[in-house]
N, C-alpha and C positions, 0 to 999 in steps of 0.2 A: 489400473489407476484411472481415475476420472473424477468429475465434479459431482457433488451432492446436489440434486435438483429437487424441486417441489412441484407437485400437482395437487389440485383440490377436487375432491368428489363433491360436485355442486348440489346434487339433488334438484330442488326447484329454484335455486339461486342462480342469478345471471352473473357469471364470471367470464363471459365471452371475450373480454378484453385482456385477460391474463390468467394463467395457471389452471384453466378448466380442463380436467382430465378427460371428460366426456367428449371434448372437441379436439383432443390430442395436443393441448397446449401445456407445456411445462415451463416453469420459471427457473431459469438458470441463475447461478450466483451473479449478482449485479454490483457487489461491493469489492469482494476479494475473490481469489481463485477457487477457494473451497474444495481443494483436491483431496480425495482419499487415496492412500497409497497401499498397494498390495503388500501384504505381509507385515503391516505396521498397525499397532493399536492406535486408534483415533478417537479423540473425545468429540462427541457430537452434542450440540445443544440446540433446542428449537423453542420458539415462543410464538403463541397465537393469541390474538385478541379479537373477539367477536365484533362484527360491524354494529353500528348503532341501530340500524334497521335492515330489512332484507334487501334494500336497494341503495343504501347510502354509500357503498364502496369506500368505507373507511375502516374495514377490518385490517389487521396487521399480521404478517408472518415474517419472522426473522430467524435466521439460523447461523450457527457458529461452527467452525471446524478447527479443533485444537485451540479454542479460545479466540480465534480471529473471526470477526463478522464477515460472512460470505454473502448472504442474501438479505435484502430489506425491501419488502413489498408492503405498502401501506394503503392500497386501493382495492381491497378485496371485499366481497360479500361473504360473510361467514356467519353461520347459524347463531342467532342471539341466545338460543337455549343451551349453548355449550358445545363442547367438542366430544363426540362419542367414539372416535377412533383416530389413532395416529399409526399409520402403517409404514413399516420399513420394507421396501420392495426390492427384491433381487431379480426382477423380471428380465433384465437385459444381459445378465452376466454371460449366459451361454452363447450369445450372439457374437462374442469376440472371436471365438474359434469353434463354431458349432460342429465341425467335422472331426475334431480331435476328441475321440471318446476316452482318451486316457486322462483328460483334464478333469479334476474334481473342483467344483465351484462351492465354496463354503464361506459363510460369514459367522463370526463368533461375537456374541453380544454379552456384555457384562456390566454390572453396576447400573441397572436401569432405574431411573428416578423420575417420577411424574408428580407435579405439584401444582397447586393454584397459588398465584402471587398473594403476598400478604396484603390484606385490605384493612382500611380504617375509615374514619369519618370523611376523609378527603379523597377516598378512592383506593384503587389497587396500584401497587408499585410494579412497574415493568422492569425487566433486567436492563442494566445500563448498556448503552451502545453509543458509537460515534462514527459518522460516515461523512466524507467530503462529497458535496452535491454539485460543485461547480463544473461547468463545461467552458472551455476556452476557445476563443475565436482566432482565426489566422491573423497575422500581423503584416505590416508593410514598412519598409525602411523609410526613415524620415518622417513618419507619421506617429504622433503620440499615441501610446497604447496604455489602456487602463483596464484592469479586470480585478474584481473583488472576490476573493475566495470565500466560500461559504461552507458551513458544516451543519449537520443535523444531529441532535442528541448531545449527550455529555453535559458538562457544567461550564458555562461561560465565566470568564473570558477564555478564548482559545489562543494558542500560540502556534505560529506557522513557521515551517522550516523548508528549505530546499534540501530534500533528503539525498538525492543523487541526480546525476545528469547535469545539464546546463541549460539555463534559460536563454532565449535569443539574446545575442550580444546587444547591450544597451538597456536591458530590462533587469529589474531587481524586485524581490518580494519583501514586503515589510512584515517582520515577524509578529508585531502587535496587532496590526489591522488586517493582515491578509491581503493587502492590495499589491498587485503586480503592476508596475508602471515604468515608464521610460519611453525612449524612442529607439526602435531597432536600428542597428547600423549595418547588418550583414544579411544577405539573403540566404535561404537554406532551411533545413529541417533541424529542429531542436527537440530532443527527447529528454524528459526529466520527470522526477517523482517528487510530489509534495507530501509532507507529513504535517499533521496537526495533533496537538495534545490539548486536553481540556484542563480545567482547574480542580478536578476532583483528586482525592488521594486514596489509593494510588491512581495516577492519571490514566485516562483512556487515550489510546492512540489510534489514528487511522492514516492510511496512505492512499494516494491515487496517482497513477502515471498519466502523463500527457505527452502529446506531440503537437507542436505548433510550427506551422509552415510560414516562413517569412518571405514575402515576394517584394519586388521593387526593381529599381534600375541599377543599384550598386552591385559590385562584384561580391562573390563569396569571400568570407574571411580566409586568410591564408592558413594552411595547415600548421599544426603545432607538432613539435618533436621534443623528446626529452631524453637525456642521458644521465646516468647516475653512478655514484661510487659509494659503497657501504663504508661508513666510518667506524661503526661498531655493530656487531651482530651477535645476538645470543639466540641459539636455537634456529628456527626457520629464517629464511632470507628476507630482508626488508628491501623491497625493490620499487622503483617508479617506472611507469609506462604510460602510454597515451591510448585512450579508448574513446572513440567518437569525439575526438577533438578536445578531450579533457585529460588532465593529469590524474592517474590512478595509482594508488599504493597497494602492493601485495603486503599484507600485514603478517608479522611473525607471531601469530596468536599461539598462546600456550593454554588458554582456557576461554570460557565464555564470559569472563568477568569484564567489567568496564575498562576501557582503554582511553588514552588521549593521544592525539597527534597534534603537534605544534610545528608550524613552518616559519622560518626566520629568513630575512634577507641577509646579505653579507655585512650589513651595518649592525646586525643584531636585533633588528626590529621584528616583532612578531606580526606576521601578515595574515596568518590563518590559524584557527584552532578548531578541533572537532573532537567530540566525545561520543562514544557509542558502546554497544556490547554485541558480541557474537558475530561479528563480520570478519571475513577473511580478505575482503577488498573494500576499498572506499575511494570515492572520487573527490577531488578538491572542488568545492562549489564556488571558489573565487577565481576570477580570470587573472591569472598571473602574467605579469609582463616578462619580456625577455630578461634573462639574467640567471644568476647562480643563487641557489637557496639551500638551506639546511633543514631537514625534517627530523623531528624527534618523536619516537614512539615509546609510550610508557604504559605498562600494564603490571600492576602490583610492584614487585621489586625489579622487574625486567625493564631495561631501557635500551633502545636501539637508535642509531643515528644514521642518516643518509644525506649525502651532498648530491644535488641534482641541478641540471641546467635546462632551462626552457628556451627553445629557439623557434621562431616563426619564419 
């Protein structure tokens, strides 16, 4: 198993900045993991657009693995006269275990389709894509922090979500504007994943993982612990635990269909709600205060409940 990478046979074109095969430069996935798995059929898609001139560095290469955008390079010099070859290379397979003569290396290709994009008076339509382009800077306690998330591709307006993990304490992300703002209150490391969807139908989705280190003079936030008791369980066990300082649920999934989790305080007020599909675990993106809560998991006709306590 490994990532699908791209290199360009340059000819007389200058791609010394990226992807030049003649210089030993390969472009690795820069959007998603783009991993191919041994023994599993994988859908691969690639798109190339010639540069305006031989030196303009505005040629485009994008590739998808199982429908997820993996690589997006928009700064290449690519022959304006068109593409004459696209090569699927198995060059490095044998290097994984070159001394084992019993290993047979084989790739199987099926349903190969090559096409030019549909063109009209306004130009040629490229395949749709969406990618988060923002980098985030470190934070400091007591100092106001602002960062505006940005994306490329898709159809605006975008909608932003905290997919998993936890922002630095004191920071929030605005779902409509993509602005992360607030004043951090605790030093330490925060790992989280941001998800964006566009306005097309069906919507395009992109995710990106971040790590933000918060420095300062305050102490680290106290650790969190959680204990829970199942109130109702159908099938797999519905449990709560703590991972990286956040409450996480093990979900009693019976299929990949959409599910909903709702969390209530003891007064019956809903304090958190989350909908998604195909996950076996999910983290609560809300910072819960100390206390007792009830979580309800619903998927189709299945409903499970869990009472849990948060302690710091």
